[in-house]
N, C-alpha and C positions, 0 to 999 in steps of 0.2 A: 364551395357551396358544399360539402358533407363537412366541415369543421361550424357552419351552421346550423344545419342539420344535426349534429350529433351532441349540440349545445341545447339545439332545443329537446331533444329527448331526457338529456342529461336535464334539465329543469321541472319536463312535462313529469318523467320520475318520481325527482327528486319534494313537487308541491304532491304528487300523489301521498310518496311515504310519509309526507309531514303531515298532509290529512289527516290517513289511516294512525299514527299515533296519537292524533289531537282529540280520534274519536275513542280510538280506543281507551286514553286515560279517562276524557269523560264519561265512558260508560263506567269505567270500572268504580271514580268517584260515584258514581250515580246507582250501582249495585252495593259502593258503601254502607250508603245512605238510606237507603231504599229496604236494604234487608235486616236492618234491628225492628224499621220503622213497621216493616211488615205485619209481624207479631202483634204491635202495640196496636195497630188499628185493629186487627181481626180482634184481639181482647176489648177493647169499646163497644164493639158491637156483639162481645157474646153475652148470653146468659150462664151460661155453661159449658165448658171447655176445662176438661177433664184430664187424666191419664195422658196419655202418646197417642191423642187423636192426633189427625194432622189439621183436622181442621175443629172449628164448634162444632158442638152438637146440638148447641141452640143458642139461637139469636135472641138479639132483644135491647131496650134501649136503659138496662135498670144501670150499667153503668152510669149513662151520662145524667137520668135524675140524681142519681145517689149525689154525681156532682154536682150538681144545680141545689142540691140542700144543701150539701160542706161549703155551700161559700161561691163557687167559683165566679157565678157573676159580679160579687163585689171585686176580687179577688183577679179577677181579669177587666176589668175597669184602673184598678189600683196599678199592676203594673204596665195597662198602656200608658198613665199618666204618667208613675214614671220613665218610660222609655222616653218620653215626648218630653219631659222636663230633661234627660241626661242627655236632648239631642238639641235643641234647642241651649245650652249653652254650653255645649260642646261643640258644638261644629262652627259657629262663630269662632271661637277662639281657636281649634282646627285651623280653618278653613285662616287665620293671622298668625299664626305658625307655620303654614303652611304654604305661606307668600316667599315668607324668610327663607324655610328652607328650598323651596324650588326656583329662584330667583338667587341663590346665594348671597341676600342682603343681611342674615345675621353676622357679626361680629366674629362668633364662637360658634359656628355651624355643630362643632361634634357635643361641644359643653351640653347645646338645645339635646342634642339627640338624645343623650346620659339622660338628665334630665326628663326627657319624654318616656325612654322607657324604663327608668328606675322602678314607680311606682308597680311599674306589670309586673317586673320580673322579684318584688317582693313576694314572699308567700300572703295572700289577704288572709289568712285566718289569725295570721300573727299581727298584720299592723289593725285590721276591724278590733281588734283585742285591744290593743293602745287605744287607736283612735275612743273607745270606747269611755275608756277612763278620763279621757282629757275632755270628751262630750259633757260628761258626767258632771265633771270639775266645774266647768265656765257657762255651766248651764245651756247650750245647744240645744234646742228640736230636735228632737232624734229624725225627722224629714228632713230638714236641712241639712244634719251631718251626712248623712244617704244621700242623699244629689249630690253635696260637695264633693263627696270621696269616688261616685261613679263615674262624676265629670270625669274627673281627675285619670282615672281608671280608663277615659273614651278617649280622653283626648290624643292620644297614641295614634290611635285607630284614626279620627279624624284628623292631624295636622299630618299623618304620611300617605291618606291617601288625596289630600288636597293638595302636598306637596306634589305626588307625581303628576298632577293635573298641571298644575303651574309650568313643571319641568315640561313639559307635552307643548304650552300655550306659547311658552315665552314673551318675555317682555314687550316683544315688536308690536301687538295692537293698540296696547294702552299707550305705548311710546306713540304711536301715529297720530291715536284719537289725542293725546295732548298737544300735538305741533295742529292739527287742524282746528283745536280751539276748545278743545275740552277740558275740564279743571280736573283735577284727579277724583274730586268722588264720586265724577259724574262719567268719566273714565272707565272708571272701574264698574261703574253701574250698568251702563250700557255697552261696555265692550268686555270686559273680563268677564266679571260674571258670570251674565249667559254663553259664556265659552265655556263655560266650566262648570256647567249645573249638570251634569253628568257626575264629576268628581263630589261635587257638594251633595246629589243627594244621596249616593251611593255614603259618604263619610256617615248623613242625617240617618241615614240605616242599618249603621252598626254602631254609631253611638244609640242609639235605639234598641236596638240589641243588648245591648252592656247593662242598659238599667233593666227592659225586659227581663234577662235569663241570672239577673244575678239572684245569689243564696245567701253567702255566707253573711258580706257588710249589711244590707237589707235582717238578716235575723240578728245579729249583735246591733249594728247602730239603731235601728229600729224600733228596738225596745218590746218586741211583740206585736206594737201598735200600729203595723205598717206589715198586713200579712199578702201581701203578692203570690198571685201562680208559684213563683216556684217554692215559696214557702208553704202551702196546701199542698203543692204533689210531693213534697218531702214529706209530710205530717202521713200525706195516705199511703205513698211507700212505706213508711216504716212500720205500717201496720199488717195484717196476715190477712186473708181471706179478700182482699178487695181489691183486688185486678182488674176487674172491669172501671170500677173507678181513678182506680190509678193510669189505665190507659187511655181512658177521655182528660184527664185532665194532663197529661202529657200530649197529646195530640194538639189542644191546644198550644200549649207551650212550644212545639215543635212548629207551628204553620209559622212563625217570623222570619223562620232561618230559612223555611222551604221559599219563599214568596222571594228573601236576598241570592239563594241561589237562582231562580229565574229571572230575577234582574239584573243579576253580573252578568249571566251566561247571554242574555240579550244587549248587554251595552257590547259586550266580549263581539258577539256578533255586526251588531252594528258600527262598531270600528272596524274590523277586519274587510267588511261591506264598504265602506267612508275609505278605506286607506289607499290610496295608491297606487296600480299595479306597474309594474315595469315589464318590459319583457325581455329577448334573451340581448337586444343590444342596450339596456340600460332607459331609451327611451319611454313614456308615459302611455 
């Protein structure tokens, strides 16, 4: 009896400590994110903030008006379209590669992983400059080149995210569906893909962020014709005396990343709630 009580107390203490550590880490991560964003958010609604004042002396919408006049609307549409296009290309390819990795179907998995990671490890400025020369020589439109390169850069994020989902799921449900008479495509469409919807959604969101936030590739390969939000933000930040405008652009640029954090947090909480809980004796 005493052993069972001691085990229960030890388990409860361990769970409490683990929960406290997770919450502390989440609080630190949130603080690390919000501390630099808070001044930016204040600048976005400030008309005057001078000296060492803790808060703006005057609030207003001058920064947002100036950002709209500088082309915030068209740049926002281009960034959104580019992010969606990258997600549309990189997510299906990442799902296919993730299946090979997650279910260990690839003949040379290490070589495949190296091929996925290598484009991300290379300096993006050097890669973009080299590809710019190639694109000009063979006459590929800048928009197509930007989309292709960003899709390759997003592929590791989508592939590894979906691979983790495949590894958790295992091939069992799809094999059972095929044993019951479903064809390969029907089994994937009706069983596997619905079970991977969270992984696929997260992979698509990560790919979207790659296209949304890119600066170097879009700047060099786009040839100045594809003015996205990061390019507009960089041009505004290089000037002087336009902090409210730059802050307004930065708030818009950071919004998808904040959405990603909310989505990831919701997915993790849902996964913890749906996970089976075991007692001291190992029974669920």
